[in-house]
C-alpha positions in Angstrom: 0.0 0.0 0.0 1.4 3.4 -1.0 2.1 5.7 2.0 0.3 8.5 0.4 -2.9 6.4 0.0 -2.6 5.2 3.6 -2.3 8.7 4.9 -5.3 9.8 2.8 -7.4 7.0 4.0 -6.3 7.6 7.6 -7.3 11.2 7.3 -10.9 10.0 6.6 -11.0 8.9 10.2 -9.8 12.2 11.7 -13.3 13.3 12.9 -14.6 9.8 13.7 -16.1 9.5 17.2 -15.0 6.4 19.1 -18.6 5.4 20.0 -21.1 3.2 18.3 -23.2 5.1 15.8 -26.4 3.4 16.8 -26.0 4.3 20.5 -25.1 8.0 19.7 -28.8 8.8 19.5 -30.7 11.6 21.3 -33.8 9.4 21.6 -31.9 6.9 23.8 -34.3 6.0 26.7 -33.5 6.8 30.3 -32.4 3.8 32.4 -34.8 2.1 34.8 -34.0 2.4 38.5 -31.5 -0.1 40.0 -32.9 -2.8 42.4 -32.4 -1.7 46.0 -34.6 -4.3 47.8 -35.6 -7.9 47.8 -38.1 -8.9 45.0 -39.8 -12.1 44.1 -41.2 -13.3 40.8 -42.1 -16.3 38.7 -39.3 -15.7 36.1 -36.1 -13.8 36.5 -34.2 -12.8 33.4 -30.6 -11.9 33.7 -29.3 -9.7 30.9 -30.8 -6.8 29.1 -29.6 -7.4 25.5 -31.7 -9.1 22.8 -31.5 -12.5 24.5 -33.0 -11.3 27.8 -35.4 -8.8 26.3 -36.9 -11.4 23.9 -37.2 -13.8 26.8 -39.1 -11.4 29.0 -41.3 -10.3 26.2 -42.2 -13.8 25.0 -42.8 -14.9 28.6 -45.4 -12.2 29.2 -47.0 -12.8 25.8 -47.3 -16.5 26.6 -48.7 -15.8 30.1 -49.6 -12.2 31.0 -50.2 -13.2 34.6 -46.6 -14.4 35.0 -44.5 -12.0 37.1 -41.2 -11.3 35.2 -38.2 -9.3 36.5 -35.2 -8.4 34.3 -31.8 -7.4 35.6 -29.2 -5.6 33.5 -25.7 -4.7 34.7 -25.6 -1.5 32.8 -28.3 -0.3 30.4 -30.5 -2.3 28.0 -28.8 -2.8 24.6 -25.5 -1.2 25.5 -23.3 -4.1 24.5 -23.4 -6.3 21.4 -27.2 -5.8 20.9 -26.7 -2.0 20.4 -23.5 -1.9 18.4 -23.7 -4.6 15.8 -24.2 -4.3 12.1 -28.0 -4.6 12.2 -28.2 -7.8 10.0 -31.2 -9.8 11.1 -30.9 -13.2 9.5 -33.4 -16.0 9.3 -30.7 -18.6 9.6 -30.3 -20.2 13.0 -27.1 -22.0 12.1 -24.8 -19.3 10.9 -25.7 -20.0 7.3 -27.0 -23.0 5.4 -23.5 -24.5 4.8 -22.8 -24.7 8.6 -26.2 -26.1 9.3 -25.9 -28.8 6.6 -22.4 -29.8 7.8 -23.6 -30.2 11.4 -27.3 -31.2 11.3 -28.1 -32.5 7.8 -30.9 -34.6 9.1 -32.9 -31.7 10.4 -31.8 -28.8 8.1 -35.2 -28.4 6.5 -36.8 -28.1 9.9 -34.1 -25.6 11.0 -34.7 -23.6 7.8 -38.4 -23.5 8.4 -38.1 -22.5 12.1 -35.6 -19.8 11.1 -38.0 -18.4 8.5 -40.8 -18.4 11.1 -38.5 -16.7 13.6 -37.7 -13.9 11.2 -41.4 -13.5 10.4 -42.1 -13.4 14.1 -39.5 -10.6 14.6 -41.2 -8.6 11.8 -44.6 -9.2 13.3 -43.4 -8.1 16.8 -41.8 -4.9 15.5 -45.2 -4.1 13.9 -47.3 -5.2 16.8 -45.4 -3.2 19.4 -44.8 -0.2 17.2 -41.0 -0.5 17.4 -39.3 2.2 15.3 -36.1 0.4 14.2 -35.9 1.0 10.4 -36.8 -2.7 9.8 -36.4 -3.5 6.1 -36.7 -7.0 4.5 -33.9 -6.3 2.0 -32.1 -9.6 1.6 -28.3 -10.0 1.5 -25.7 -10.6 -1.2 -22.7 -12.8 -0.4 -20.0 -11.3 -2.7 -17.0 -12.9 -4.3 -13.9 -10.8 -4.6 -11.5 -13.5 -5.8 -11.9 -16.0 -8.7 -11.9 -19.0 -6.4 -14.7 -17.4 -4.3 -16.8 -17.0 -7.4 -16.3 -20.6 -8.3 -17.2 -21.7 -4.8 -20.4 -19.5 -4.8 -21.5 -21.1 -8.1 -20.8 -24.6 -6.8 -22.6 -23.9 -3.6 -25.6 -22.5 -5.4 -25.7 -25.6 -7.7 -25.5 -27.9 -4.6 -28.3 -26.2 -2.8 -30.4 -26.4 -5.9 -29.8 -30.1 -6.1 -30.9 -30.5 -2.5 -34.0 -28.4 -3.1 -32.8 -25.7 -0.7 -32.2 -22.9 -3.2 -35.6 -21.2 -2.9 -35.0 -17.5 -2.7 -31.4 -17.8 -3.8 -29.9 -16.4 -7.0 -26.4 -16.7 -8.4 -25.1 -13.4 -9.9 -22.3 -13.2 -12.4 -20.0 -10.2 -12.5 -22.3 -8.0 -14.5 -25.3 -9.0 -12.5 -23.7 -8.4 -9.1 -22.3 -5.0 -10.2 -25.7 -4.0 -11.4 -26.9 -4.4 -7.8 -23.9 -2.7 -6.2 -20.9 -1.4 -8.3 -17.5 -2.2 -7.0 -14.5 -3.1 -9.1 -13.7 -5.8 -6.6 -17.0 -7.7 -7.1 -16.7 -10.8 -9.3 -19.9 -12.7 -8.5 -22.6 -12.9 -5.8 -25.1 -15.2 -4.2 -28.3 -13.2 -3.5 -30.6 -14.3 -0.7 -33.7 -12.3 -1.5 -35.8 -13.1 1.6 -33.7 -14.5 4.4 -32.2 -11.2 5.8 -33.6 -8.0 7.1 -31.6 -4.9 8.1 -32.5 -2.6 11.0 -31.2 -0.2 13.6 -30.0 -2.5 16.3 -30.1 -0.1 19.3 -33.6 1.0 18.5 -34.7 -2.6 18.3 -33.3 -3.2 21.8 -34.9 0.0 23.1 -38.2 -0.9 21.5 -38.2 -4.3 23.1 -37.5 -2.7 26.4 -40.5 -0.4 26.1 -42.7 -3.3 25.0 -41.6 -5.3 28.1 -42.4 -2.4 30.4 -45.8 -1.9 28.8 -46.6 -5.6 29.5 -45.6 -5.3 33.1 -42.0 -6.6 33.2 -40.1 -5.1 36.1 -36.7 -3.9 34.7 -33.8 -2.9 36.8 -30.8 -1.4 35.1 -27.4 -0.7 36.6 -28.0 -3.9 38.6 -25.5 -6.7 37.9 -26.3 -10.2 39.0 -23.5 -11.3 41.3 -24.3 -14.9 42.1 -27.0 -17.6 41.6 -28.0 -20.1 44.3 -30.9 -22.5 45.1 -33.5 -21.0 47.4 -36.2 -23.4 48.5 -38.0 -24.7 45.4 -36.6 -21.9 43.3 -33.4 -19.8 42.9 -32.0 -16.6 44.4 -29.8 -14.0 42.6 -27.8 -11.5 44.7 -27.2 -7.9 43.4 -25.2 -5.1 44.9 -28.1 -3.6 46.8 -30.7 -6.3 46.8 -31.8 -9.8 45.9 -34.4 -11.5 43.6 -36.0 -14.8 44.5 -37.6 -16.6 41.5 -39.2 -19.9 40.6 -37.2 -20.0 37.3 -34.2 -18.1 35.9 -33.3 -17.5 32.3 -29.7 -16.4 31.6 -29.0 -14.1 28.6 -25.5 -13.0 29.6 -23.9 -14.3 26.4 -20.3 -12.9 26.2 -20.1 -12.1 29.9 -19.2 -14.9 32.3 -22.2 -17.2 32.9 -23.6 -17.6 36.4 -23.4 -21.3 35.7 -19.7 -21.9 35.8 -19.6 -25.1 33.7 -21.0 -23.1 30.7 -18.0 -20.7 30.6 -15.6 -22.9 28.6 -18.0 -23.1 25.7 -17.6 -19.4 24.7 -14.8 -17.0 24.1 -15.0 -13.2 23.5 -14.0 -12.0 20.0 -13.7 -8.3 19.4 -15.2 -7.1 16.1 -14.9 -3.5 14.8 -16.9 -1.2 12.5 -16.9 2.2 10.8 -19.8 4.4 9.8 -19.5 7.0 7.1 -21.2 10.4 6.8 -24.4 10.3 4.7 -23.8 9.8 1.0 -25.0 12.5 -1.4 -27.4 11.5 -4.2 -24.4 11.6 -6.6 -22.2 9.4 -4.4 -25.0 6.9 -3.9 -25.6 6.8 -7.7 -21.9 6.2 -8.3 -22.1 2.9 -6.6 -25.6 2.0 -7.8 -26.8 0.7 -4.5 -30.5 1.0 -5.2 -32.1 -1.9 -3.3 -30.4 -1.5 0.1 -29.4 -5.1 0.5 -26.9 -6.1 3.1 -23.6 -7.3 1.7 -20.7 -9.5 2.9 -17.7 -10.8 1.1 -16.8 -14.5 0.9 -13.3 -14.4 2.5 -12.5 -16.1 5.8 -11.5 -12.7 7.1 -14.7 -11.1 5.8 -16.3 -7.6 5.7 -20.0 -6.9 6.2 -21.5 -3.6 5.0 -25.0 -2.1 4.6 -26.8 1.2 4.2 -28.4 3.0 7.1 -31.8 4.7 6.9 -30.1 8.0 6.2 -27.7 6.5 3.5 -24.6 6.1 5.5 -22.5 3.0 4.9 -21.6 0.8 7.8 -18.4 -1.1 7.1 -17.2 -3.8 9.6 -15.5 -7.1 10.1 -12.2 -8.5 8.9 -10.2 -8.4 12.2 -11.4 -10.8 14.8 -9.4 -10.2 18.0 -9.2 -12.6 20.9 -7.7 -11.2 24.0 -5.5 -13.6 26.0 -7.4 -15.1 28.8 -10.8 -14.2 27.3 -11.1 -11.0 29.2 -13.9 -8.6 28.4 -12.6 -5.0 29.0 -13.7 -1.6 27.8 -10.1 -0.7 26.6 -10.5 -3.4 23.9 -13.5 -1.6 22.4 -11.4 0.8 20.3 -8.5 -0.3 18.1 -7.1 2.5 15.9 -4.9 0.1 13.9 -8.0 -1.9 12.9 -9.9 1.3 12.0 -7.1 2.4 9.6 -7.1 -1.1 8.0 -10.8 -1.0 7.5 -10.7 2.5 6.0 -8.1 1.3 3.5 -10.3 -1.8 2.6 -13.3 0.5 2.2 -11.8 2.7 -0.4 -10.3 -0.2 -2.3 -13.9 -1.6 -2.5 -15.4 1.8 -3.4 -12.7 4.0 -5.0 -15.5 6.2 -6.5 -16.2 7.3 -2.9 -12.7 8.8 -2.3 -13.0 11.8 0.0 -15.9 10.4 2.0 -15.3 10.7 5.8 -16.2 8.4 8.7 -18.1 9.9 11.6 -18.0 6.9 14.0 -15.6 4.0 14.7 -16.2 1.4 17.4 -15.8 -2.2 18.5 -17.0 -4.7 21.0 -17.1 -8.3 22.1 -19.1 -11.1 20.5 -19.7 -14.4 22.3 -18.2 -17.0 20.0 -18.5 -20.8 20.2 -16.7 -23.5 18.2 -19.8 -24.5 16.2 -20.7 -20.9 15.2 -24.3 -21.1 16.3 -26.1 -20.9 19.7 -26.2 -23.7 22.2 -28.7 -24.2 25.0 -29.1 -26.0 28.3 -30.4 -26.1 31.9 -29.0 -26.2 35.3 -30.1 -26.6 38.9 -32.6 -29.4 38.2 -34.2 -27.5 35.4 -34.9 -24.3 37.3 -32.3 -22.4 35.2 -32.0 -22.2 31.5 -29.3 -20.6 29.3 -28.6 -19.8 25.7 -25.2 -18.5 24.4 -22.6 -18.7 21.6 -24.5 -16.8 18.9 -21.2 -15.9 17.2 -22.4 -12.8 15.4 -25.9 -14.1 14.6 -27.7 -12.8 17.7 -29.9 -10.1 16.1 -32.3 -12.7 14.7 -31.4 -16.0 16.5 -31.8 -14.6 20.0 -35.6 -14.6 19.7 -35.4 -18.3 18.8 -33.0 -18.8 21.8 -35.5 -17.0 24.1 -38.3 -19.4 23.0 -36.0 -22.4 23.6 -35.2 -21.2 27.1 -38.8 -20.8 28.0 -39.6 -24.2 26.5 -36.8 -25.8 28.6 -38.0 -24.0 31.8 -41.6 -25.3 31.2 -40.3 -28.9 31.2 -42.5 -29.7 28.2 -41.0 -31.3 25.1 -41.5 -29.1 22.1 -40.4 -29.1 18.4 -37.6 -26.8 19.4 -36.3 -28.8 22.4 -36.4 -32.0 20.3 -33.9 -30.6 17.9 -30.4 -32.2 18.0 -29.1 -28.7 17.6 -30.7 -27.8 20.9 -29.8 -31.1 22.7 -26.1 -31.1 21.9 -23.2 -28.8 22.8 -20.3 -27.4 20.9 -16.7 -28.5 21.6 -15.5 -26.4 24.5 -12.4 -24.2 24.2 -9.3 -25.4 26.1 -7.8 -23.5 29.0 -5.0 -21.0 28.5 -2.4 -20.9 27.0 -3.8 -23.5 24.7 -6.9 -21.4 23.7 -4.9 -18.4 22.7 -2.3 -20.5 20.8 -5.0 -22.4 19.0 -7.0 -19.3 18.1 -3.8 -17.5 16.9 -2.9 -20.5 14.7 -6.4 -20.7 13.3 -6.4 -16.9 12.5 -3.0 -17.2 10.7 -4.3 -20.2 8.8 -7.5 -18.5 7.7 -5.5 -15.5 6.5 -3.1 -17.8 4.7 -6.1 -19.6 3.0 -7.5 -16.2 1.8 -4.1 -15.4 0.2 -3.7 -18.8 -1.4 -6.9 -19.5 -3.3 -8.9 -20.6 -0.3 -6.7 -23.7 0.2 -7.1 -24.9 3.8 -4.0 -26.2 5.5 -3.6 -29.2 7.7 -4.5 -27.3 10.8 -7.8 -26.0 9.4 -8.7 -29.4 7.9 -8.1 -31.0 11.4 -10.3 -28.4 13.0 -13.0 -29.1 10.4 -12.9 -32.8 11.2 -13.2 -32.1 14.9 -16.1 -29.7 14.4 -14.2 -26.8 15.8 -13.7 -23.3 14.4 -13.2 -19.6 15.1 -15.1 -16.8 13.5 -16.4 -13.3 14.1 
């Protein structure tokens, strides 16, 4: 990369605020009061992100008489739920390929349940009047290397043979560049129905308001410190109070689970994103992005990008940073060297937007598990349920996970709890220093594969056989 180009691209970041664009919103709701006493309820939900909010909302919709309390350590939607890319996918399995590789015998059912889940999110947004810029735009998986174009075509042909290509369309170079014009785009696979885009923070805040209207008691700035049996139920201690509940649902995801044996199944991975200033009509016309689809490229170290409601471009991904020891710390949320790298990648993708500036640059932790999709379980004789490991798929799949947790807590067998995906666990990550060493080797191998025609080395092939992986 020429130094002059690097300096020019870095200057595009000079005014970028190191805060998530979505959370930098004057309409952000005020927090609910912290818990300062002892409370009792039928269901206690721990965590005020999507996972916890959907659980509380669905619980009240299933049984309006149920007393539900939700505890959030900071403010609802402040973490991954409020700072992600806003891609809301129907897939519950981190894409069809991952689902086919792991659960081929139930993939049709998983696809149907995922479609129903996305429909359910759209219906809830309308029913509760949630203003979150929900658009059923679809998504294009873009090839930027010849081997990726060949792989996309082969994958499309395989899904068609299996009868799973409904809603998918293969796009050659001319067709993909007619949708969005970048000199780097060689082909694309267009999923026309399976993805919506939205404002993630406003979805979280809208779910919070809906919960409050239905009678959920929400306490923010109230971390849950420990979880212990109490009579026929459970008790959770907080800094200034305690909650006694018949059942508990844990939606803590990237943060350490109150059920200690769950912790080895996830690691935090830090992901980063940029947001541009609004594009002018001329700039938008220069890239021809008329249909507002979400996009992502096909590399192992991939980018995801989409338009906001006011025609800014969110550009994220590529670097996936695992901190030694799996620590979640605020100082990891900003990484200037990654922002500079992302800015360079952006202008290589869209050289016609040279001179555009970024207004926001931010990062945060995602809960990653080795099978790339959520896992579920219970503890304390079925009185506690948990869901975690969404690996970047939580905008949509957390609603499904909430329904699974409520099913598990009910003790009744349902179509969801009968799934092998729900009944099995991913391979746990090893302790340090083996986790850091293995993840570092995997990241190096993924970058090597991207630079060598997608060829996976012995390490990656071994991880594939073991059903393990690392992804953002």
